[in-house]
N, C-alpha and C positions, 0 to 999 in steps of 0.2 A: 421715106426714111428707110435706109438699108439696115440689114440685120446687124452689121458691125457697129453702126452708130447706136442702134437700140441697145445692144448688149453693153456697150461702154456706158451709155446713159444710165441704164438700170444698175450697173455695177457702181457707178459714182453715187447714185441715190442710196444704194445699200451701204456704201462706205459712210455717207453722211448720217444715216440712221444709226449704224453701229457705233460710230465715234462721236455722236452728238451728245451722249449722256454726260460726259465730263464737262462739256461746255455749259450745260444747264446748271451744274453745280457751281461753276465759276460765276455765272451771272447771279445766282441766288446769294452766294457768299459776298460778292462785291456790293450788292444792293441791300444787304440785310439791316444796315443801320440807317437807311434812308426813311424819311417820313413817307407815309402811304401816298401822299399827294403827288410826289415826284418819282416814286419808285418805277411806275410803268414807263414814264418818259426816259428814265435812265436805262432801263432794259432795252427799249426800242432803239434809242440813240447809240448805246454801247454796242449792241449787236450789229447795228447798221454800219458804224464806223469800223468795227472789227471785221465785218464782211468785206468792206472795200479794201482794207489792208490785206486780208487773206487772198482776195482776188489778185491783187498786184503780186503778192509773193508766189501764188500758184502759177500765174502767167510766166514769171521769171523762171520758176522751177521747170515749166514745160520747155522753155528755151534751153535751159541748162541740160536737160535730159537728152538733148540732141548731140551733146558732146560724146565722142566714142567711149563706149563701155560705161558711161554714166547711167544709162537706162538700166543696164544689168546690175550695176552697183545699187541703184535705187530699189530694184527688185529684191536684191539680197537684204537690204535694210528693211524693206517691208515684210519680208519673211520673219525677221526678228521681231518686228512690231506685232505681227499676227501671233507669234509665239508668246510675246509678253502680254498680249490681251488675255490669253488663257491663264497665264501663271501669276499675273499681278494680283496680289491679295488685297490691294487697295490701301496704299499708304495715306495717312492723314496729312493733308497739306494745309498750311495756314495761308489763307488769302485775305489780305487786309481789306476789309470793307470800308467804303467811303461814307462820310457823313454829309457830303454835299453832292450835287448832281454831277459835277465835272470830275470830282475825285473818284466817284463810283465808275463813271465811264472810262476814266484812265485805267482803273483796276481791271475792268472787263477786257479792254484792248490788250493790255500787257499780259494778263493771264491767258487770254485766247491765243496770243502769239506763241507763248511758251508751251501751252498744252496742245496747240493745233498743228504742230509740226508733222505729226503722223498723218493727219488729214490732208495737209498740203502735198506731201509726198505721194500718198495713195491716190488722190484725185489727179495729180499731174501724170502719174503712171497710167491710170485708167483712161485718161483723155487722149493719149498718144498724139500730142501736138495740136489737138483740135481746141482752139480757144472758145468756140461756141459751147462745146461740152463743158468746159471749165466753168463758164458763167452760169449755164443752166444748172449744173450740179451744185454750185455754191449758193445760188438763189434758193434752191430746194432746201438747203441747210437751215435757212432762217426760220420757217415755220416749224421745222423739226426741233430746233433748239428752243424756240419760244413755247411751243405747245406740247410737243411730243416726248421730249427727253425724259421727263420724270416718269412717264408711263413706261418708257423703255427700261429705265433703271429698275422699276418694280418688276417688270417682266424678267429681267436678268436674275433677280433674286428668287422669283417664283419658278421660272423655267430656265435653269442653268444651261440647257442645251442651246439656247439662243446665242449664248456667248460663243459656242463652238461653231455655230452657223456663221457668226460674224468673223471669226478667225478664218473660216474656210473662204469667205468672200475676199478677205485681204490676201490670203495665200494664193487664191486664183488670180487676183490682180497682179501679185508679185511674179507669178509664173508667166503671165502674159507679157509683163515688162521685160523679162529675161528673153523670152522667145521672140519678142519684137525688136530686140537689140540688133542694129544693123550689122555690127561686127560679127554676130553669131548667126545672122540670117541664113547663110548657106547650109549650116548644120541642121536647122529646123525646117527650112523650106524644102530641102531635098529629102528630108525624112519626116514626113508629117506624122507617122505613127510614133516616132521618137518624141516629137513635140507634145503629142497627147499624153504619152507615157510620162514624160517629164513633169507636165502640169499635174497629172494625177498623183505622182510621187510627192510633189511639193505640198499639195493640199492635204493628202492623207498623212504625210510625215509631220506637218505642223500640228495637226489635230491630235495624232497619237502621242507625239513628244510632249505637247502641252498637257494632255490628259494624264500621262505618266508623271509629269512633274507635280501636277495638282494633287494626284493621289499620294505621291511621296510626301508632299508638304503636309497633307492631312494626317499622315501617320507619324509625323515627326514630333 
């Protein structure tokens, strides 16, 4: 296993950990009206079907990111997502919970597609066209969503710095997407120090801009 593959895999797992919290809330809300006897089945089936749908979307996204400048555009979008992760104060969203097994599963899949767009873009960018990485990363997201996300949400509340670490991971992925853009490759390949400086500026810039916005919101 080469270092590039390992870095990409760890990055994808980090993305799944950071972005998995919202999906746990989706699952809980979608299943909140179900009888206890079928709740676990709805969670497992809903997440399983949502995972298959997300795999398909991510593979398509990997192919689309091969279009000239689309990788860089995706990186720019991910920078905004990373910034939003820091500045989002948590809008209340009404997700209609189902009263039957299939209505709950449908709610999980639809909500996951709507809220999982950032994950699809982030994983596609971190994978750099490697479908094996996409599958491994998304498979890792299942236990994270089922067992770990509520703990992560509590950790966010108790240790706010974790959110900044998450934003930093996304910003790092975004900067790598831009520096791996084929149309910009000569600029970064011929000037490796510039590539490193660019990545550092993106990461630090996102964190500082997000921290400034949060502080401003708190004093408003």
